[in-house]
N, C-alpha and C positions, 0 to 999 in steps of 0.2 A: 790619321795618325802618321807620325814620321819617326824613323829611327835611323841612326847612322852608325854602321859597324866600326867606323874608324875611332869612335870614342873609347876611352879606357873602360875596362870592366868596372862596373859600379856606378857609372854615370847614366842616369835615366834620361834619354832623349825622346821618349814617347810622350807626345802631348796631343791630346784630343782637342781640336779647335771647333769646327762646325761641320755639319753634314749638308750644308746648303748645296742644292743642285741647281746650276745655272742654265742647264740645257733647255728648260721650259720657259725661260724668261725672254727669249729672243724677240718674239713678236711684240710684247709690251714695251721692251726697251727701244726697239726700232720705231714704234709709233711715237714714243715719248721724244726721241731724238728728232724725228721729223717735225714735231711741233716746236721744239726748241730752235731748230734751224729755219723754220718756216719754209721747209723744202720737202716736197713729197717724193723726191727721188733718192733721198738718203737711204743707204743700205748698211746695215750692221753685219759685220762678219767676225770670225775668229773670236767668238765669245767664250771666255774660259776663266777659271780661277788659277792664279799662279800656284806653282808647286809648293811654295812656302808662303802661307797666309798667316798673318799675326793673330794673336788671341784677343787683342783689344778691339779689332774690327775685321771685317772681311773685305778683300779686294776682288774686283771683277774687271778683267781686262777685255777690251774689245776694240775693233777698228770701224771707222765710219768713212764711207765714200759718198760723195754727192756732186751734183753739177748745178751751176747757176743757170739762169735763164739764157745767158749769152753763150752757154756751152763750156764755160770755165769749170774745170774739174778740181775737186778738193779731196784731200785724204787726211785723216786724223787718227792717230793711235791714242786711245784714251784709257783711263782707269777710273772706275767708280769705287769709292770708299763707302762701305755700307755698315750701318749700325748693326752690331751683333744681335742675333736672335736670343730671346730670353732663355730658351732651352739650352743654349750653349754656356750658361752661367757666365755672363760678361765679367770682365776683370774690374770694370769701374761701374758706379751706380748710374751714371748718365753720360750721354754722348751728344754734346751740343755741336752739331755739324756746322750750323750757321756761324757760330762763334769761331770755329776753326777756320772757316773760309774767310771770315773778316780779318782774322789775324794774318793769314797767309797773304791776302791781297794788300794789307797794310805794309807788311814786310817788303813785298815786291815793289810797292810804290815809293817806299821811303828809305831803301838801302840797296846795296849791291849784292846782298845775300841771295843766292839762287833758290827759288822755291817754284814748285810746279804751278802752272797757270790754272786757276780755278775757273771753270767755264760755267757750271750750273750747280744749283742746290735744289734737291727735291725733298721737301719736308714730310711728304706723305709716305704711306707704306703700299700704295696701290701698284707701283711699277715693279719693284724688286722685292717686295715683302717687308721692307724696312726703309727708313729714310736714307738718303745717300747724297754725296757730292761727286761731281765729275771733274776730273783734272786731265790736263795733257800728260801723256806718259813720257817719262824721261829715260833715255837709254843710259845704262851704267851698271855698276855692281855695288852691292851693299855688304859690308862685313856681317857674316851670319851670327845669329844668337843661339842657334840650336843645331849642332853643337857650337859653342862660342868660338869666335874667330881665332882665339889664341891657340886652339888645338890644331888648326890647319886651315888656311884660306889663302886668297891671293896675296895677302900681306906677307906671308912667308916666302913668296916668290919675288917680292919686290926688292930692289936694290936699296942700299943705305940712303942714297940720294932721294929715291922715291919716297921712302918712309919719312925722311926729313921734310919733304914737300907736303906729304899727307899730314904730318903732325902740325907743321906751321900753319897750313891753310885751314885745318880743322879748328885750331884754337882761334885763328883770325875770324872765323865765322861767328864765334861767340861774341867777340869784341864788336863785330859788325852789327849783330842783332841788338846788343846793348847800347849801341851808339844812336839808335833811332831817336830823334828828338821828340820831347814832350809826349811820351807814350800814353800818359793819362788822358790827354785830350784826344789823341788819335784813336784810342781804344777804350771808351767809357764802359764797354761791355765787361771789361776786366776789373771794374771798380775804381775807387779813387786811390790816392797815394798815402792815405792815412794808415799808419801802423801796418804796413803790408806784410811784414814778417809774422806778426801775431796772427793776422788773418790767415796766412798760409798754413801755419802750424795748427791752428784751430781746425782748418779744413781737413788736414791730414788726420787729426785725432778723430774727427767725425767719420772719415773714410775707414779708419781702423774699426770703429764701432759698427759701421755698415758691414764689414767683412765677417763679423762674428754674430750678426743678427739672427742667423738661423740655428747655429749649433751652440751659441753661447760660450764658446771656448775662448778663454783669455790666454794671451801669450805673454808670460811674465817678462821676457827679454824686451819686447817692444814697449811694454808699460814702464819698465825701468828706463828705457831710452827716453821716453817722454819726460820722466822725472829728471833725467840728466839734462835735457834741454832747458828746463826751467831753472835748474841750478847753475847753468853756464850761459844764460841768456846774454847776448852782447849788450854792452852799455850804450853803444852808439852804432846804429846800423847805417850802411851806405844808402845812397839814394835809390829810389824805386826806378827800375828800368824794365823794359819788356824782356822777360825771361822765356826762353824756349820751353823750359820745363822738363823735357826729356832729352837733354843735351848729351848725346853720345854718338860714336861713329856708326853704331848699328842703325842709326836713323839718318845717315848721310849716304847718298848715292855718289859713287866716284867713277871717274874715267881717267885712266893713267895716274891714279893716286891723287887726282885733284877733284874737289867737290863739284858735282853737277847739280845736285838738288838737296835741300834740307827738308826732311819728311817728318810727319807725325807731330802735329802742333796741338794735340788735344789737352796737354798739360800746361799750355802757355799761361803765364800769369805776370802780374806786376809784382816784382820782388827785388830784393837786393841782388846785384850781379853775382855775388858769391854763391847764390843758390845754384846757378847753372855751372859755374866753375867747379864747385864741390861735387856735383853729380857727375860731371865729366871725368874728373880724376878718380873718384870712387869706382865708377863702373868698370873702367879698364883694370884698375888694381884688383877688384874683386875677381874678374876673369883671370888675371895673371896668377893670383893666389890659387885659384882652382886648378890651373894648368900645372903649377908646381906641386900641388898636393898629389897629382897623378903622375908625377915623374916626367912631365913634359916641359920643354924649355919655355914655351909660350913666346911672348914678345917683351922681354924684360927692359929693353932700352926705349920702348915706346911710351909716351905720355907719363913720364916720371913727374911726380908732383912738382919738384923744383923747376923742371923744364917748362911745364905747362904754365906755372905761375909767372915765370920770367917772360915767356912769350906773350902771355895775355897782358901783363902790365905794360909791356912795350907797345903792343898794338892798341890798347885802350887808353894808354896815358894816365892810368890811375893805379893806386896801390890797393891791393885786396886787403880786407879786414876780417879778422875772426874766422879764418878759413877752417880751423879745427872744428868749430861749431858746425859749420855747414857740411863738413865731411861726415860727421856723426849723423847729422840730420839726413843726409843722403842715404846712409846705411839704414836708418830707421824707415824712411820713405819707401825704399826698395824692399825692406823687410815686410812691410804691410802688403805690398803688391805680391811678393812671393808667397805670403801666407794665403792670399786669395787664390793664387795659381795652384798652390798645394791642395787646397780644398777642392778645386776643380778636378785635379788629377785623381784625388781619392774618389770623388763622386763618379767619375767616368771609368774607374777601375784601372787606371794607369799605374797606381802604386798604393801600398797600404798606408793607413794612418800611423804616424810615428807615436811612440809611447810618450815622448817628451814634447810638450807643446812648443818649446823653443825651436824644435827642429822643423817646424813649419816655415821657418826662415832659412832659406838656402845657405846664406852666409852667416849663420848664427855664431860661429867661432870668431869671425872677424868683428862682428858687431859687439860681441861681449868684450873683446880686447879693446875696442875703441872706447866703450863706455868706462872700462876699468883703467883707461890710460896706459895700456900695455901694448898697444900696436905701434909699429914703427913703419914709416913711409919710405925710409931709405931702402935702396935696392939690396936685396939679400945676397 
C-alpha cells in the first residue's frame, strides 16, 4: 500500500497492488538467466521490486554480471515484467506478454520511437510464479499517477522551454508510432484492418461485462456512454494504424524532459489514430480537472487540446477526424478501468463501496458532461 501526505484531504492514494515477495526467487532467476546466456558464471544481484509498482502487472528489477570465455566482462541492468497473480484481482482479464514483446520489437525495428529492448520471454510460471518478459532497464523518470503528476512532480520544476520540449516530443512520439508502415502485415497478431473501430469498441464492451461478472453491478453512466457511441458513430473512420493504446505521459520515461522510453504496450491495437490522440488529451485533462477541484493549479498550459491537435497534425501530416467521438470514448474506456480498480479497492478494504454505482468511475462528473455535450475543452 502507498499513501502520499502531500495530496489534498479527500483524495485516496492508498492502493493495494500485490504482496509478491521476490526475496525467495533469486536462485531460480539466476539459474534461468544462466541458461538464457549459456553462461554458468552469470550472477544475479540487487533483486527487488520498485517502490512504485503498477496494478496491471508487477515489475522486478535486477542486475546481471557475467564473463565470456575470453575473460570479457558484461553487466546488464534488467527489469522483468510479470503477469499479476490472480489473488491480486488483476485489472485486465488476460496478459499476452508474447504479443506485447512482438509489438515492442516491431516498433523498435520500424521506427525511431524509443522502446526498451526485449531480451527474453518466459511463458511458464516455474521461475517467478507467473509468466514474464525481461527487458533492458532504462534510466529516467516517469510522471507519477499516484498521486497524479499535476499535484506535484518534476514537471512543476521544469522551465517553460523544457515543458515545451516535453509536449512537442511526446506528441511526436504518437505520430512516430502511427507512421509505422503496413502495421497489419507487420503485426498479424493484432488482427486485420477490417472495421477496426467496431472491433475495438466491441472488445471494450466485453471488458465492461467482464468487470461486473462477479457482483453483477451495472454502472448506468458507462452503459449510457456506450449508447452515446452508437448514436454518434463516425460516418468515415481514418485508416488503421498501430495504436499504442495507453498513450499518456505516465507511460513515458523522460530524461531532461525528453523521452527515453515508451512503456506499457499491453493495450496496443490496430485502430484509427484518433484513438491514441483522444486518450492522450483526455488523460491529462482529467488530471488537470482533478487538481483544480482541490484548489491546486496543476499544469493548465500543458497538453491543451488545440495545441496537441496542431502539433500532431503537423508532425503526422494528416488531419484528425471526429475527435469529439474519441474523447468521449477515451473517458468511457478509462471509466471501465476505474470501475475495476474501484472494485479492487473495495475488496482489499482500501475504501467503502459508494452508494451510487456511477461513482465507481473516478471521473464520473466529467464523463456525464461529455455525454450531455456540456463539457468545454477550452482553458478555464
